[in-house]
N, C-alpha and C positions, 0 to 999 in steps of 0.2 A: 729837623731833619725827619725827616717820617718813617717811622717801621715799616719794612717790608716785610709780605709775608712769609719770606725765603730766609729773614733774618740778615745779619752782617752780610755785605757784598764783601767779595774778596779778588781784586784783581791782580793780575800776574800779567806781566812782559822782560822779554828777552829778546835781543838783538845778536845771533848765531848763526856764521857762516854766513852771510849777509841776506837773512831773514829774521825780519819781526814776527814774532811767536806771543800770542796771547790766550788768554784763559780768564775765565769768569765763571766764580765759585759760589754758593749760596749758600749761608751757615745752616741753613735745616734742611736735614736730609742730606746734610753734604752733599748741594744738587749742582752740577757740571749745567751751568748756565748757556758758555760759549768757549769754543776755542776758533783761531784765525789764524794762518799762517798769511804773508805779505797782504795781510786784507782783504782772503777769501776765510766765508764763513764754510765750517765743517763741522758743527752744532747747529741745529736747528734751534735759533733763539726765542723764546716767548717774553713779554712786551714785563718790563718793569712792576712792581705791585700788583702783583697776580699771583695767587697759588703756580706752582706746579704744573701745569696742564695734562693727563695722561702719565703723571708720573716722569716727567721729564727730566734726566738728569738723576734719578735718585738712586740714591744705594739702599739696597735690597737687603736686609738683616736680622734674625737668623737664616731668615730663607725668604726666597723668589717665588713668587706666582702663588699661585692656590694650596689651600690646605683642606680637604674635602670637610664643607661642615665646621670647619675646625678646629676637629677632633683625631684626636692620634693616643695610641697608647706609651704608657713608657714603666717595664717593669713590671705589669698587669696594671696601673693601674691609668684608666681612662682621664688623659688632659683635654681641656677643654678650653683655646683660646677665644677670642674674643672675635666677632663676625666683621670684618670691615668691609663686607663686600655683600650687604643685604639680597641686593636681587637677586647672587647666584648663591647666597648663604651660605660663603668661603668665607676664610681666613686670608687676605690675600696680601702677600709683599710683607711682611716683616713686623719690624716693632719698632724700627727706627726714622718710619716718616716723617714724622711732624717732629723730629726730636732737633731741637738749636744744637750741635754739636760744639765742642769748644777747641779754637781755633787758633794754631801757631803758623806763623808765615813768615816768607823770604819773599825778595823780588821772584824768585825762579821758579818756588816750592809754596804746597802749603801741607798741613796734615791738621786733618778734623778727626777729633776724640769726641767718643762716645758708647759707654757703657747699656749693656742691655742687665737690668738687676731681675732675681729672681720672682713671679708674679704668675698669677694665673693662666696657665695652658702653658709655660716655659716656668718650671724653676730653676733657672740654671741662672751663672754671671758671668758674664764676657766682659772682656777692655777689648773694643772693637775702634781701628785706627785704618781711615784713610788718609793718602798721600798723593796728590799733584803736582808732579815737576813736568817744568818745560824743557822743550829738547828741540832742537834746529827740525825737527820736522812735525813737531805737534806735541801730544802731551803724553806722560806714562801715567798713570793708575795704580797704587800698589795700594793692597786689601790685607790686615795684618788684624787678628784676630786671638785674642787667649781666653783661654778657661780659665779663671782664676778663682772658679767655685769646689768643689769637694767634691762633685761625681763627674764621668764622663758628659759631656754637652753635644747634642749635637745640633750639627751647623749646615747651611746653604748660604751661600753668596752670592747674588747677583746687581744688575746696574743697569741702568734705562736712559741710556741717549739717545739722542734721534741725530741723525748724522745726513749730511746733507754737500751739495757742494756749489758754495755762494748760491744764489739765487736763483740757479737753472728750474728752469719746471719741470714737473716729474714725468712729461713725455720726453723730456731730453736725456733723462738717466738710466742708468743700466747697474741691476745690481747683480752682484755676483757671490758666490759664498759653496762652500763644500761639503755641505752636509747631506750623507749619502743614504742618511735618512730620520722620519720623522714622526711627532708623536700624533697619535690618532687621539682627539678629544671627544666627551662626548659635549649634550646641551648645555651643560656648565662649568665647561671649559677643562673638564679633568681629563686624567690621561686612563686610555682603554688600551693601548697595545702602541709599540714600537714598529713601523713598518718603513720597508724604502720609499723614496719620495715617490710620488707620481708626478706625469707629465707636468701637471699646472701646478705643482710647488717644487719643480727641480728647480734650483738657482745655479746648478755647476756652470752652466755655459752661459749665463745670464739674462736677466728678465727685465724687459722695458717696467720702470718703480710707476707708471700710469696704470701698469697692465694686473697689478696684482692688489689681492685680496688677503691680508694675511693677519693673522695673531697665532703663530704657529712657532713651535720649536724643532730643533735640527738636532741628529745627533748620530754620531759616527763620523764627526769632522774631520778633515787633513787635516794634519799640520806637517807643515816645511821643518828643514834641517836643522833651523835655530828654534825647534819647538812651539812655534806660534802658528796656531790658525788665523787666517787672515780674510776679512768679510768688505767687499766693495763695491763702490757706488761712482758711477762714473758719468762725464760728461759727455756731451756731442765733441767736444774738444780734446776730447782724451783727458783732462785732467779727471785723478781720483781722491777718494776719501777713502782710507784704508782706516778701518775698526779689527784692529788684533788682539788675543787672546791666547797667553800661557798653556800649558795642560792641566794646571789644576778646573782651568774652566772648560767643562769637557761639552758644552751644551750652550746653545745662542736659540732666543727668538724673536723674530722677526713680525713687527707690527706696523703695517700700515693706516695712518688715522686722518683721513680727512674732514677733521673739524678743527686741527691744529692750528695758533696765530698765523699769519702770515703764510701758508703752505698748503699747496691746492692735493697735494698727497707728503703726508710726513710715515718717514721710515726710520722706526725704534728698531737698533740693533744691539741686543742685550747678552752678552757674556753672561753665563750660566754655570754654576758647579754643579746643579742640578735642576731637574728639571720639577715640574707644577706636583706637588704631594709629596714629597719625597718623603716626610713626616712617617707616612705610614707604609712607602712602597720599596725604602731606602735605597733606591737607584741613585747615586751619586753621591749620598748623605754622607756627611764629616764626622766622626767622631772624637771631638778633642778629651784627652786626658787632662786630670785636672795639673793646670799647669803647662799643660804644651799650647803650641802655639801654630797656627795657621798662615802660609802667605801666600798671596797669590796676585798675579799683574797680567792688566790689557791695557790698551790705549788706541789712539786715537793719530791718523798722520795722514798729509798732505802728497802725495807722486802728481807733481804738475805733469800735463803731456811733456814727451821728448821733441 
């Protein structure tokens, strides 16, 4: 068997409440490669034997998005991370994107574990785990991070799934989300300010996916009574894929890719605990004391038309 660039492949499957639910996960980056409910794809797949395109499905720890020049200051000392986005001279999407996690699985769930060890630009020790658990509606994803070092550590978490509703084309898909504010960025896609959403960026009443050109973070999300904020992509028949995030994830990034395999327009819907450059701004940044643990969840579910 040939080696896949995303490592060992994990396939989960259950039959529950009359539905068949599956998920496919790759070991490298704990990447979510696919989710189906009764054969309907909720996650845009990419070909086996290829790396994850546009960071598709990857877990982003200990920061999502970008850090300006890869540089930040901790207790008066300048920390310099590796520049992993040379085109814009930023450090992007954390330290575990290319890590092969340790896998522990059952038929209906899998937990992937990886450590962040002290290194140039990030002198902290973290134990991280992400669990994908199937439900009758889709998948619930739970992140746990423990600070195993001797001093408080800054963390932020994001993930990068591309969502869809089967094979519906972008012209027949409507995107709805609750963000009342967006983060204005400069030419390097780094934050300048937070402002009310413009007409062009407002997703609260629904926008056709084919009309959107986004690489945009949203804030001031609305959360339902169950403590979840929900983002929907709905096809012409009224079937919806819903990505929800709990209150630990206070931001969401939308990205519309026009070079994703098999998609005319692919939609990344990325729950984040903090926006770009949080190590410098402090916005949304979590400081874990030694021995302290963070837990947060999000998930993807299918809502068929009534």
